[in-house]
C-alpha positions in Angstrom: -10.7 -2.4 -7.1 -7.5 -3.0 -5.1 -4.6 -2.6 -7.6 -1.5 -4.5 -6.5 1.9 -5.5 -7.8 2.8 -9.1 -7.1 5.3 -11.8 -8.1 5.4 -15.5 -8.0 8.4 -17.3 -6.6 11.5 -16.2 -8.6 9.4 -14.1 -11.0 9.2 -10.5 -11.9 6.5 -8.1 -10.5 3.3 -8.0 -12.4 0.0 -6.0 -12.0 -3.0 -7.6 -10.3 -6.4 -6.9 -8.9 -7.0 -8.2 -5.4 -10.6 -9.5 -5.1 -11.3 -9.1 -1.5 -14.3 -11.5 -1.1 -12.3 -14.4 -2.6 -8.8 -13.4 -1.5 -7.6 -14.0 -5.0 -5.4 -11.8 -7.2 -6.4 -11.6 -10.8 -3.3 -11.3 -13.0 -3.7 -8.2 -15.2 -0.4 -8.9 -17.1 -2.4 -11.6 -19.0 -4.5 -8.7 -20.3 -1.3 -7.2 -21.7 -0.6 -4.6 -19.0 3.1 -4.6 -18.3 2.8 -3.1 -14.9 0.5 -1.1 -12.6 1.5 2.2 -14.2 0.2 0.9 -17.5 -3.1 -0.2 -15.9 -3.5 3.2 -14.2 -2.8 5.1 -17.5 -5.4 2.9 -19.2 -7.9 3.7 -16.5 -8.4 0.1 -15.4 -10.6 0.4 -12.2 -12.5 -2.9 -12.3 -11.8 -6.4 -13.8 -15.4 -6.6 -15.0 -14.3 -4.2 -17.8 -12.7 -7.2 -19.5 -14.8 -9.4 -21.8 -14.0 -12.5 -19.8 -12.7 -11.5 -16.3 -13.0 -15.1 -15.2 -10.4 -16.0 -17.8 -7.8 -14.0 -16.0 -5.4 -16.2 -14.1 -5.9 -16.0 -10.3 -3.5 -16.6 -7.4 -4.1 -16.9 -3.7 -2.3 -14.3 -1.5 -0.4 -17.2 0.1 1.1 -18.0 -3.3 2.5 -14.5 -4.0 4.7 -11.8 -2.7 3.3 -8.3 -2.7 5.4 -5.4 -3.8 4.9 -1.6 -3.7 1.7 -1.1 -5.8 3.4 1.5 -8.0 7.2 1.2 -8.1 7.8 3.4 -11.1 5.6 6.6 -10.7 6.7 9.5 -12.8 7.1 11.5 -9.6 6.4 11.3 -5.9 5.3 14.7 -4.6 5.2 15.0 -0.8 3.5 17.7 1.3 5.1 19.0 4.4 3.4 20.6 7.5 0.0 19.7 6.2 -1.6 18.9 9.6 -2.0 21.8 12.1 -0.9 19.7 15.1 2.2 18.5 13.2 3.2 22.0 12.3 2.9 22.9 16.0 5.0 20.1 17.2 7.6 21.0 14.6 7.5 24.6 15.9 6.9 25.9 12.4 4.5 28.5 11.2 1.4 27.2 9.3 2.2 27.4 5.6 0.3 29.9 3.4 0.7 27.6 0.4 1.4 23.8 0.2 5.0 22.9 1.1 6.0 20.6 -1.7 9.1 18.4 -1.9 10.0 15.2 -3.7 10.8 11.6 -2.6 13.0 9.9 -5.2 11.4 6.7 -6.5 14.6 4.7 -5.7 13.3 5.0 -2.1 10.1 3.0 -2.8 9.7 -0.4 -1.1 6.6 -2.5 -0.5 4.7 -4.1 2.4 6.9 -6.4 4.5 10.1 -4.9 3.1 12.7 -3.7 5.6 13.3 0.0 6.3 17.1 0.2 6.3 18.5 2.8 8.7 21.5 4.5 7.0 24.8 4.8 8.8 25.0 8.5 8.2 21.9 9.4 10.2 21.2 9.2 13.9 17.7 10.5 13.8 15.5 8.3 11.5 11.8 9.2 11.9 8.4 7.9 10.7 5.5 9.7 9.2 2.1 8.0 8.4 0.5 9.5 5.3 -2.4 9.1 2.9 -1.3 9.3 -0.7 -3.3 9.7 -3.9 -2.5 8.6 -7.4 -3.2 10.6 -10.5 -5.2 9.0 -13.3 -5.8 11.6 -16.0 -3.0 14.2 -16.0 -3.4 17.9 -16.8 -2.1 21.4 -16.4 -3.8 24.1 -14.3 -6.6 21.8 -13.1 -9.3 23.5 -11.2 -10.0 22.3 -7.6 -13.6 21.6 -8.6 -12.4 19.0 -11.1 -10.2 17.0 -8.7 -12.2 13.8 -8.8 -11.7 13.5 -12.5 -8.0 13.2 -11.9 -7.7 10.8 -8.9 -7.2 7.2 -9.7 -7.1 6.0 -6.1 -5.4 6.0 -2.7 -2.6 4.2 -0.9 -0.4 4.5 2.2 3.1 5.9 2.4 5.4 6.0 5.4 7.4 9.2 4.7 10.6 8.0 6.5 12.9 10.9 7.2 16.5 11.4 8.4 15.9 14.5 10.6 19.5 15.4 11.1 20.1 15.3 7.4 16.9 17.3 6.9 17.9 20.0 9.3 21.3 20.5 7.7 19.8 22.2 4.7 16.6 24.0 3.6 16.0 21.3 1.0 14.2 18.2 2.3 14.2 15.7 -0.6 17.5 13.9 -0.1 16.8 13.5 3.7 13.6 11.7 2.7 15.0 9.6 -0.2 17.5 7.2 1.3 16.9 3.6 0.0 13.8 2.1 1.6 12.6 5.5 2.9 9.3 5.3 1.0 7.4 2.2 2.1 4.1 2.1 0.1 1.1 -0.2 -0.1 -0.2 -2.7 0.2 -2.6 -1.7 -2.6 -4.0 1.2 -4.4 -7.7 1.5 -3.6 -9.5 2.9 -6.6 -11.3 6.2 -6.0 -14.8 4.7 -6.3 -14.2 2.7 -3.2 -13.5 5.7 -0.9 -16.6 8.0 -0.4 -14.6 10.8 1.2 -10.8 10.7 1.5 -11.0 13.6 4.0 -12.8 11.5 6.6 -10.4 8.7 7.2 -8.9 7.7 10.6 -5.1 7.4 10.2 -2.7 5.9 12.8 0.8 4.6 13.2 2.1 2.1 15.7 5.5 0.8 16.5 5.7 -2.6 18.1 2.0 -2.3 19.0 2.3 1.2 20.6 0.2 3.8 19.0 2.3 6.9 18.3 0.1 8.7 15.7 -3.7 8.8 15.8 -5.6 11.4 13.7 -8.0 11.8 10.9 -7.5 13.1 7.3 -10.2 15.7 8.0 -7.4 17.6 9.8 -5.5 18.2 6.6 -4.7 21.9 6.0 -4.6 21.6 2.2 -7.0 19.0 1.1 -6.8 17.0 -2.2 -8.6 19.5 -4.4 -6.3 22.3 -3.3 -3.2 20.2 -3.7 -4.2 19.2 -7.3 -4.9 22.8 -8.2 -1.7 24.1 -6.7 0.7 21.6 -8.1 -0.8 21.5 -11.5 -0.7 25.3 -11.7 3.1 25.0 -11.8 3.8 21.6 -13.5 1.4 19.4 -15.5 0.4 16.3 -13.5 1.0 13.0 -15.2 -0.8 9.7 -15.0 0.8 7.7 -12.2 2.1 10.7 -10.3 1.8 10.2 -6.5 1.0 12.9 -4.0 1.6 12.0 -0.3 -0.5 14.4 1.7 1.4 14.9 4.9 1.5 13.5 8.4 -0.3 14.3 11.6 1.3 14.9 15.0 3.1 12.2 16.9 6.3 11.8 14.9 9.5 10.9 16.7 11.0 14.4 16.3 8.1 16.0 18.2 8.0 13.6 21.1 9.5 14.1 24.6 11.8 12.3 24.8 12.3 12.0 21.0 11.6 8.6 19.6 13.7 7.5 16.6 13.3 4.3 14.6 15.7 1.6 15.7 16.7 -1.9 14.5 14.1 -4.5 15.6 11.1 -2.1 15.4 8.0 -3.1 13.4 6.1 -0.1 12.0 2.5 -0.3 10.9 0.5 2.5 9.2 -3.2 2.0 9.1 -5.8 4.1 7.2 -9.5 3.1 7.4 -10.7 1.8 4.0 -7.2 1.9 2.5 -5.5 -0.9 4.5 -2.4 -1.5 6.7 1.2 -1.2 5.7 3.7 -3.0 7.9 7.5 -2.9 7.6 10.3 -4.1 9.9 13.3 -1.9 10.7 16.9 -3.0 10.3 20.4 -1.4 10.5 22.4 -0.8 7.3 
């Protein structure tokens, strides 16, 4: 299932299931789910679980606006330096344990929403990332049980203000300006992805490919991330973990390539989709 958040003209966001072969979105709010977090917590992974799925109201994509598929996660964990080639271009030592920071959920925007470049940064950067969403929470989860706790997968662009990031050892604020967490366009339920560690991932700006890798290059893979994070704090339904970015970010290029107004950024992950956002000045 492709879980989305959508709205009709002038309406509030509501949860939906995108049915790919018909291009219709089934309205899950009619099944009394207030939002996508509620659907995730309830374990909704297919509309055929409902007694009469055909009775769910349906809308064409052309009739709706898509939003970030999960705008109110309990937390957004992000992983730094989790591709070997990115650590090398950042001139940083490979981590012995996952480097974990947070992106504030006030930074979340959806597909088509603008990335707004803040006035107090001159070095805004892009980072293509695969993210996974927690279904069943837990404390001290073993790596071998990871599949029991993953609801699905989505795309995050971990936009970062590098000059703000370098000013301190703490990264979260530099990565949490408003609009610095584009997400979407959908959450693909785990049953739809055979192996999340074999997915081509790329990012292009204005059609130029700047990142091109595969999730097999992750240093700490999803089982290890779940085990490590949950050994410190219990994971909650709806928590998002963004797994890190490969080489090719603007900071590591020569000459460096920062986001600028007028850019259009697209992150693509095979099987998960494509997330496109324009870039504007504050």
